[in-house]
C-alpha positions as CSV (number, residue, x, y, z in Angstrom):
1,X,-10.0,13.9,-32.5
2,X,-10.1,10.1,-32.0
3,X,-9.4,9.2,-28.4
4,X,-8.4,6.0,-27.9
5,X,-9.0,3.8,-24.8
6,X,-5.8,2.4,-22.9
7,X,-6.6,-1.2,-22.9
8,X,-7.0,-3.1,-19.5
9,X,-4.2,-5.4,-18.7
10,X,-4.2,-9.1,-19.5
11,X,-4.5,-11.4,-16.2
12,X,-0.7,-12.4,-16.9
13,X,0.2,-8.7,-16.1
14,X,-1.6,-8.9,-12.8
15,X,0.4,-7.7,-9.8
16,X,2.8,-5.9,-11.7
17,X,3.7,-2.2,-12.6
18,X,3.0,-1.0,-16.2
19,X,4.1,2.2,-17.2
20,X,1.6,4.4,-18.8
21,X,1.4,7.7,-20.7
22,X,0.8,10.7,-18.8
23,X,-2.4,12.8,-19.8
24,X,-4.0,15.7,-18.5
25,X,-5.6,14.9,-14.9
26,X,-8.7,16.4,-13.7
27,X,-7.0,17.1,-10.1
28,X,-9.4,19.0,-7.8
29,X,-7.6,18.5,-4.5
30,X,-4.0,18.0,-3.5
31,X,-3.1,16.4,0.0
32,X,-0.1,15.2,2.0
33,X,-0.2,11.9,4.0
34,X,2.6,10.8,6.1
35,X,3.1,7.1,6.2
36,X,5.8,5.7,8.6
37,X,8.1,3.0,7.1
38,X,9.4,1.9,10.5
39,X,8.1,-1.8,11.1
40,X,8.3,-2.9,14.7
41,X,11.6,-1.3,15.1
42,X,13.7,-1.6,18.4
43,X,16.7,0.6,19.4
44,X,18.5,-1.1,22.0
45,X,20.8,1.4,24.0
46,X,23.1,-0.6,26.4
47,X,23.9,1.6,29.2
48,X,26.8,0.8,32.5
49,X,26.6,2.9,35.6
50,X,29.5,3.4,38.1
51,X,32.2,2.6,35.5
52,X,30.9,-1.0,35.1
53,X,32.8,-2.6,32.1
54,X,30.2,-4.6,30.3
55,X,32.3,-5.1,26.8
56,X,32.8,-8.8,27.3
57,X,29.1,-9.6,28.8
58,X,26.7,-11.5,26.4
59,X,23.2,-10.5,26.0
60,X,20.2,-11.9,24.7
61,X,17.0,-10.7,23.3
62,X,14.1,-12.9,24.1
63,X,10.6,-12.9,23.4
64,X,7.4,-14.0,25.8
65,X,8.0,-17.8,24.9
66,X,11.8,-17.4,26.2
67,X,12.9,-17.8,22.6
68,X,16.0,-16.2,21.6
69,X,15.5,-13.5,18.9
70,X,18.9,-11.8,18.9
71,X,22.1,-12.0,20.6
72,X,25.1,-9.2,21.2
73,X,28.2,-8.5,23.3
74,X,28.7,-5.5,25.3
75,X,27.7,-1.9,24.4
76,X,28.8,-2.0,20.8
77,X,29.5,-5.5,19.8
78,X,28.1,-7.4,17.1
79,X,24.3,-8.2,17.0
80,X,23.2,-11.7,15.6
81,X,19.6,-12.0,14.7
82,X,18.3,-15.6,15.3
83,X,14.5,-15.2,14.3
84,X,13.7,-15.6,10.8
85,X,11.5,-12.4,10.2
86,X,13.7,-9.9,12.4
87,X,16.3,-7.9,10.6
88,X,19.6,-6.5,11.9
89,X,19.7,-2.8,11.1
90,X,22.3,-1.4,13.6
91,X,24.6,1.1,12.2
92,X,21.8,2.9,10.2
93,X,21.8,6.5,11.1
94,X,20.6,8.1,7.8
95,X,19.0,7.7,4.3
96,X,22.5,6.5,2.4
97,X,23.3,4.2,5.2
98,X,19.7,2.7,5.0
99,X,20.1,2.1,1.3
100,X,23.3,0.5,1.5
101,X,22.0,-2.1,4.0
102,X,18.7,-2.6,2.3
103,X,20.5,-4.3,-0.5
104,X,21.1,-7.1,1.7
105,X,18.2,-7.1,4.0
106,X,15.2,-7.0,1.5
107,X,12.9,-8.9,4.3
108,X,12.8,-5.4,5.7
109,X,11.4,-4.1,2.7
110,X,8.5,-6.4,2.0
111,X,5.5,-4.6,1.2
112,X,4.2,-2.4,3.6
113,X,2.1,0.1,1.5
114,X,-1.2,-1.1,-0.4
115,X,-2.4,1.4,-3.1
116,X,-5.7,-0.3,-3.1
117,X,-6.2,1.6,0.1
118,X,-6.6,4.8,-2.0
119,X,-8.2,3.5,-4.7
120,X,-5.2,3.9,-6.9
121,X,-5.6,0.7,-8.6
122,X,-6.4,0.5,-12.3
123,X,-8.6,1.8,-13.9
124,X,-9.6,4.7,-11.3
125,X,-6.0,5.7,-10.6
126,X,-2.4,5.5,-10.9
127,X,0.9,5.7,-9.0
128,X,3.8,7.8,-9.5
129,X,7.1,6.8,-8.3
130,X,10.3,9.1,-8.6
131,X,8.7,10.5,-11.5
132,X,7.5,7.4,-13.2
133,X,4.0,6.5,-13.8
134,X,2.2,3.3,-13.4
135,X,-1.0,1.9,-13.5
136,X,-1.2,-0.7,-10.6
137,X,-3.2,-4.1,-10.6
138,X,-3.7,-6.5,-7.7
139,X,-3.7,-5.9,-4.1
140,X,0.4,-6.6,-3.5
141,X,2.2,-3.6,-1.4
142,X,4.3,-1.2,-2.9
143,X,8.1,-1.5,-1.9
144,X,9.0,2.3,-1.0
145,X,12.3,3.6,0.6
146,X,12.5,6.7,2.7
147,X,14.3,8.4,-0.2
148,X,11.4,7.8,-2.8
149,X,9.0,10.5,-4.0
150,X,5.6,8.5,-4.0
151,X,2.1,10.1,-5.4
152,X,-0.9,8.6,-5.7
153,X,-3.8,10.3,-8.2
154,X,-7.0,8.7,-8.2
155,X,-10.5,9.3,-8.8
156,X,-12.1,10.7,-5.5
157,X,-15.4,10.0,-4.8
158,X,-15.6,12.5,-2.0
159,X,-15.4,15.5,-4.5
160,X,-17.9,14.3,-6.8
161,X,-21.2,15.7,-7.5
162,X,-23.7,12.7,-6.5
163,X,-26.9,13.1,-7.3
164,X,-28.1,9.3,-6.8
165,X,-27.0,6.4,-5.3
166,X,-28.3,2.5,-5.5
167,X,-27.0,-1.0,-4.8
168,X,-27.2,-3.5,-7.5
169,X,-28.0,-6.9,-6.5
170,X,-25.5,-9.8,-7.5
171,X,-26.1,-11.4,-10.9
172,X,-27.9,-8.3,-12.7
173,X,-26.9,-5.8,-15.0
174,X,-28.8,-2.2,-14.9
175,X,-29.6,0.1,-17.8
176,X,-30.5,3.6,-17.3
177,X,-32.0,5.4,-20.0
178,X,-32.3,9.3,-19.8
179,X,-35.8,10.6,-20.3
180,X,-34.2,12.9,-23.0
181,X,-33.3,10.4,-25.3
182,X,-36.8,10.7,-26.7
183,X,-35.9,14.1,-28.2
184,X,-33.3,12.3,-30.3
185,X,-36.1,10.7,-32.6
186,X,-33.4,7.9,-32.3
187,X,-35.4,4.8,-32.3
188,X,-32.7,2.3,-33.7
189,X,-29.9,2.5,-30.9
190,X,-29.7,-0.5,-29.2
191,X,-27.5,-2.8,-27.1
192,X,-26.8,-6.4,-26.1
193,X,-24.1,-8.5,-24.2
194,X,-21.9,-11.3,-25.6
195,X,-20.7,-13.4,-22.7
196,X,-17.0,-14.2,-22.2
197,X,-18.0,-17.7,-21.2
198,X,-20.5,-20.2,-22.4
199,X,-21.8,-20.9,-19.1
200,X,-22.9,-17.1,-18.6
201,X,-26.4,-16.3,-19.4
202,X,-27.8,-13.1,-20.1
203,X,-31.5,-11.7,-20.5
204,X,-30.4,-9.5,-23.4
205,X,-28.8,-11.3,-26.6
206,X,-28.3,-10.5,-30.1
207,X,-32.1,-11.6,-30.5
208,X,-33.5,-9.8,-27.9
209,X,-31.8,-6.6,-27.8
210,X,-32.3,-3.6,-25.7
211,X,-33.7,-0.6,-27.7
212,X,-32.8,2.7,-25.7
213,X,-35.9,4.5,-27.2
214,X,-38.2,2.4,-25.8
215,X,-37.1,2.7,-22.2
216,X,-36.5,6.3,-22.1
217,X,-36.7,7.6,-18.5
218,X,-36.6,4.2,-17.0
219,X,-34.1,1.9,-15.0
220,X,-34.4,-1.4,-16.0
221,X,-32.5,-4.7,-14.4
222,X,-31.7,-7.6,-16.1
223,X,-30.4,-11.1,-14.9
224,X,-27.1,-12.2,-15.8
225,X,-24.5,-14.6,-15.0
226,X,-21.4,-13.7,-13.2
227,X,-18.8,-12.6,-15.5
228,X,-17.3,-10.5,-18.2
229,X,-19.6,-9.5,-21.0
230,X,-18.6,-7.4,-24.4
231,X,-21.2,-4.7,-24.9
232,X,-22.6,-4.7,-28.6
233,X,-23.8,-1.1,-28.9
234,X,-26.1,-0.7,-32.1
235,X,-23.8,-3.6,-33.7
236,X,-20.6,-2.0,-32.8
237,X,-18.2,-4.1,-30.8
238,X,-15.3,-2.3,-29.3
239,X,-13.1,-2.9,-26.4
240,X,-16.3,-2.1,-24.2
241,X,-17.5,-4.7,-21.2
242,X,-19.5,-4.8,-18.2
243,X,-18.7,-6.9,-15.2
244,X,-21.3,-8.8,-13.5
245,X,-20.8,-9.3,-10.0
246,X,-21.8,-12.4,-7.6
247,X,-22.5,-9.9,-4.6
248,X,-24.2,-6.5,-4.2
249,X,-22.4,-3.6,-5.2
250,X,-22.9,0.0,-4.6
251,X,-23.2,2.7,-7.3
252,X,-23.2,6.6,-7.1
253,X,-24.7,8.7,-9.9
254,X,-22.3,11.6,-10.8
255,X,-23.2,14.8,-12.1
256,X,-20.7,16.4,-14.7
257,X,-20.7,18.9,-17.7
258,X,-20.1,16.7,-20.7
259,X,-17.1,18.4,-22.0
260,X,-15.5,18.2,-18.6
261,X,-16.1,14.3,-18.4
262,X,-15.1,13.9,-21.8
263,X,-12.8,16.3,-23.0
264,X,-11.7,16.7,-26.5
265,X,-14.8,14.8,-28.3
266,X,-17.4,18.0,-29.0
267,X,-17.1,21.4,-29.3
268,X,-18.5,24.2,-26.8
269,X,-22.2,23.5,-28.4
270,X,-21.7,19.7,-27.9
271,X,-21.5,19.2,-31.6
272,X,-18.9,17.0,-33.5
273,X,-17.8,17.5,-37.0
274,X,-16.2,14.9,-38.9
275,X,-14.6,14.7,-42.2
276,X,-15.4,11.9,-44.9
277,X,-13.2,11.0,-48.0
278,X,-15.8,9.5,-50.5
279,X,-14.9,9.6,-54.1
280,X,-15.1,11.8,-55.7
281,X,-15.8,14.5,-53.0
282,X,-14.8,15.0,-49.6
283,X,-17.5,16.2,-47.4
284,X,-18.1,16.9,-43.7
285,X,-20.9,15.7,-41.3
286,X,-21.6,17.5,-38.0
287,X,-23.3,15.5,-35.1
288,X,-25.1,17.1,-32.3
289,X,-25.3,15.2,-29.0
290,X,-28.6,16.8,-28.3
291,X,-30.0,16.8,-31.7
292,X,-32.8,15.0,-33.3
293,X,-32.0,12.2,-35.6
294,X,-33.9,13.9,-38.3
295,X,-32.6,16.8,-39.4
296,X,-32.0,19.1,-43.1
297,X,-28.6,19.0,-44.2
298,X,-27.6,21.0,-47.6
299,X,-31.4,21.2,-48.2
300,X,-31.3,17.4,-48.1
301,X,-33.2,15.0,-46.0
302,X,-30.4,13.4,-43.9
303,X,-29.7,12.2,-40.6
304,X,-26.7,12.3,-38.5
305,X,-26.7,10.5,-35.3
306,X,-23.8,9.8,-32.6
307,X,-24.6,6.9,-30.3
308,X,-23.2,7.0,-27.0
309,X,-23.3,4.3,-23.9
310,X,-21.5,5.0,-20.6
311,X,-20.7,1.9,-18.5
312,X,-19.2,1.3,-14.8
313,X,-19.2,-2.4,-13.6
314,X,-22.5,-3.7,-14.6
315,X,-24.6,-0.6,-15.0
316,X,-24.6,1.2,-18.3
317,X,-26.2,4.8,-18.8
318,X,-27.5,6.0,-22.0
319,X,-27.6,9.8,-21.4
320,X,-28.2,12.8,-23.3
321,X,-26.6,16.4,-22.3
322,X,-29.3,18.9,-20.8
323,X,-29.4,22.5,-22.0
324,X,-26.6,23.2,-19.6
325,X,-24.7,20.5,-21.0
326,X,-25.0,18.2,-18.2
327,X,-24.9,14.7,-18.2
328,X,-25.4,12.2,-15.0
329,X,-23.9,8.6,-15.3
330,X,-23.3,5.7,-12.8
331,X,-19.9,5.0,-11.1
332,X,-19.2,1.8,-9.3
333,X,-18.0,2.4,-5.7
334,X,-15.8,-0.7,-6.1
335,X,-13.7,0.7,-9.5
336,X,-14.5,4.3,-9.4
337,X,-14.3,4.9,-13.1
338,X,-16.6,5.1,-16.2
339,X,-16.1,4.9,-19.9
340,X,-18.3,5.9,-22.7
341,X,-18.5,4.1,-26.1
342,X,-19.6,6.3,-28.9
343,X,-20.2,5.8,-32.8
344,X,-21.4,7.8,-35.6
345,X,-23.8,6.9,-38.3
346,X,-25.1,9.5,-41.4
347,X,-26.9,9.5,-44.4
348,X,-26.5,12.6,-46.6
349,X,-27.0,13.5,-50.2
350,X,-24.0,15.1,-51.9
351,X,-24.5,16.3,-55.6
352,X,-27.2,14.0,-55.9
353,X,-25.4,10.8,-54.8
354,X,-26.2,9.1,-51.5
355,X,-23.6,9.1,-48.9
356,X,-24.2,7.0,-45.7
357,X,-22.1,4.8,-43.4
358,X,-21.6,3.7,-39.9
359,X,-18.3,5.3,-38.8
360,X,-16.1,4.9,-35.5
361,X,-16.6,2.6,-32.5
362,X,-14.4,3.9,-29.9
363,X,-14.4,4.6,-26.2
364,X,-13.2,7.4,-23.8
365,X,-12.4,7.0,-20.3
366,X,-14.5,9.5,-18.2
367,X,-12.3,12.2,-16.6
368,X,-13.6,12.3,-13.3
369,X,-12.4,14.7,-10.7
370,X,-9.5,13.3,-9.2
371,X,-7.1,13.9,-5.7
372,X,-3.4,13.8,-6.3
373,X,-1.9,12.5,-2.9
374,X,1.9,12.8,-1.8
375,X,2.8,10.1,0.4
376,X,5.4,11.6,2.4
377,X,7.7,8.3,3.9
378,X,8.5,8.9,7.5
379,X,11.3,7.0,9.0
380,X,13.3,7.5,12.1
381,X,17.0,6.5,12.5
382,X,18.6,5.8,15.9
383,X,21.8,7.9,16.8
384,X,23.5,4.9,18.6
385,X,23.1,1.5,19.7
386,X,21.7,-1.8,18.5
387,X,18.7,-1.9,16.1
388,X,16.3,-4.9,15.3
389,X,13.6,-4.4,12.7
390,X,10.6,-6.2,11.5
391,X,10.1,-7.5,15.1
392,X,6.7,-9.4,16.0
393,X,4.5,-7.3,18.2
394,X,5.1,-8.7,21.8
395,X,6.6,-8.7,25.2
396,X,10.6,-8.7,25.2
397,X,13.4,-9.0,27.7
398,X,16.8,-8.6,27.4
399,X,18.8,-10.9,29.9
400,X,22.5,-11.9,30.5
401,X,23.6,-15.2,29.0
402,X,26.2,-16.3,31.4
403,X,25.1,-17.3,35.0
404,X,28.3,-16.1,36.4
405,X,27.2,-12.4,35.1
406,X,23.8,-12.7,36.3
407,X,25.4,-13.3,40.0
408,X,27.9,-10.3,39.3
409,X,25.7,-7.5,37.9
410,X,22.0,-6.0,38.1
411,X,20.1,-5.2,35.2
412,X,17.3,-2.8,34.9
413,X,14.6,-1.4,32.1
414,X,15.1,-4.7,30.5
415,X,11.6,-5.7,29.9
416,X,9.4,-4.0,27.5
417,X,6.6,-4.5,24.8
418,X,7.1,-3.7,21.1
419,X,4.1,-2.8,19.3
420,X,3.2,-2.2,15.6
421,X,3.2,1.5,15.7
422,X,5.7,2.0,13.2
423,X,7.5,4.5,15.3
424,X,10.8,3.4,16.5
425,X,10.7,2.2,19.9
426,X,13.6,2.4,22.5
427,X,15.0,0.3,25.1
428,X,17.5,1.8,27.7
429,X,19.0,-1.0,29.5
430,X,21.1,-0.1,32.5
431,X,23.9,-2.6,33.9
432,X,25.8,-2.2,37.1
433,X,28.1,-4.2,39.3
434,X,26.4,-5.8,42.3
435,X,27.9,-4.9,45.6
436,X,31.1,-7.3,46.8
437,X,33.0,-7.3,49.8
438,X,37.1,-7.5,49.6
439,X,37.7,-10.8,50.8
440,X,34.1,-12.3,50.4
441,X,35.3,-15.1,48.2
442,X,32.0,-17.2,48.2
443,X,29.9,-14.2,48.1
444,X,27.4,-14.7,50.7
445,X,28.0,-11.4,52.5
446,X,30.4,-12.5,55.6
447,X,34.1,-13.6,55.6
448,X,34.4,-16.8,57.4
449,X,36.3,-20.2,57.2
450,X,34.4,-21.0,53.7
451,X,36.3,-18.0,52.1
452,X,39.7,-19.7,53.3
453,X,38.7,-23.1,51.8
454,X,37.5,-21.2,48.3
455,X,40.8,-19.5,48.2
456,X,42.8,-22.6,48.9
457,X,41.1,-24.7,46.3
458,X,41.5,-21.8,43.6
459,X,45.3,-21.6,44.4
460,X,45.5,-25.3,44.3
461,X,43.8,-25.4,41.0
462,X,41.1,-27.6,42.1
463,X,38.4,-25.2,41.9
464,X,39.0,-21.7,39.8
465,X,37.0,-18.8,41.2
466,X,35.1,-16.9,38.1
467,X,33.6,-13.8,37.4
468,X,34.2,-10.9,39.8
469,X,35.0,-13.3,42.6
470,X,38.5,-13.1,41.6
471,X,38.3,-9.1,42.4
472,X,37.2,-10.2,45.9
473,X,39.8,-12.7,46.4
474,X,42.8,-10.5,45.5
475,X,42.8,-9.2,49.0
476,X,46.2,-7.7,49.0
477,X,45.6,-6.1,45.8
478,X,48.9,-7.7,43.9
479,X,46.7,-8.5,40.9
480,X,47.1,-12.1,41.5
481,X,45.6,-14.7,44.0
482,X,48.2,-16.7,45.9
483,X,49.0,-18.1,49.3
484,X,49.4,-14.4,50.6
485,X,45.7,-13.8,50.1
486,X,44.8,-17.2,51.9
487,X,46.8,-15.9,55.0
488,X,45.5,-12.5,55.0
489,X,41.9,-14.1,54.9
490,X,42.9,-16.5,57.7
491,X,44.2,-13.9,60.0
492,X,40.7,-11.9,59.5
493,X,38.9,-15.1,60.3
494,X,40.9,-15.5,63.4
495,X,40.6,-11.9,64.4
496,X,44.2,-11.3,64.4
497,X,44.4,-8.7,61.6
498,X,41.2,-7.5,60.1
499,X,40.9,-6.7,56.3
500,X,39.5,-3.2,56.1
501,X,35.8,-3.0,54.6
502,X,35.8,-2.4,51.2
503,X,33.1,-2.9,48.5
504,X,34.8,-3.6,45.2
């Protein structure tokens, strides 16, 4: 079976979703993580006490600088958002109404979740949203609503069998050759590196190749300039690359059975049989991942070699499976993934004729143990009241905008701090009428000559009473303010006929 690598995406595809074909996944762990969609999210409930009518009172939501963020009228009026980042979510009480509102309020849907937090970036993992699978590149967030099904599947270092660790310094390539490489008697396999930019320099070139057999059992460090290098392994240049970093990177050495790490390539005995069509006869060659280069096939002295080289980041591993079929290879902690290049070479006598060739040159991604994580999107919906989302964490106050209303009403529960908890935060604001004595038109707490003057000015149209002062001035309860009310107040001041004490 020929196993083809899914090519890495170009720079032009960065920060985009790209659909990939689903394949068998080596999932070892399933977990669920709850993520709250709510940004700083304020539910404002305006409550009145004692039958107070607040339907016409204008309110403003102000931040700690005294700037207006939003305004609204009464208990169930229209909310107007004045801040450039905040969003009106008033009237959203379930998923369906959220979806309808979100069409027009995309600011609330700005990315809130980053796949990189869970190492689901290409090539170490992928994202599944509503059944569609994607490789994810870049560090942009993921737009997800409360009705979306979101899964992350990623290579999970926490469940690897790790036998060693190391830190590779900046501008270095490390090649780790298994000591069992000697048993293959393969003295020809080699590699060198081709820079992607002319400014890059590397200690291993075509004219100065690294021969694996000569370094069996050793871990060699080679200087190289930052950047991408094509790996040429035994003169095969496939889509194989190493990436030299300009900073130190941690690596983990993973131990796995070869057939679990690279399934479908070899049989249970770690042998690979390939069929060849060379006129006049077809023939097959069997390659042994643990075998010697020199062997006897069909009573003819021949050789059959499968060359393998595993790489991750700037570390290459030349491994040979042990007697139990296990291999060990290095994996970068920054991109938890590894790939293996492989190629075949052979010499065989067939009916007295020599058959030989270099075949293949492909690569396969290591099937590292994975975690499948379901992201459970949580969002609270208020049952009533005003809702302002995407608020900046700050101290806020709700105030009455009209100074007459400020004089007439008391407001409580109107100061609070909004934090970025992603939990819905509720402000229960209470408004009630201030105490007012019938006949106290100027609202100084007593009935005196000044109240007669205030009443007379109102009746003559010189200075009109405002707010609840009109209620105090209607002494006789006629629902209008006229000369009769002036007479009643004057009689009270002179002590001739007192106005019954009454709070209105």
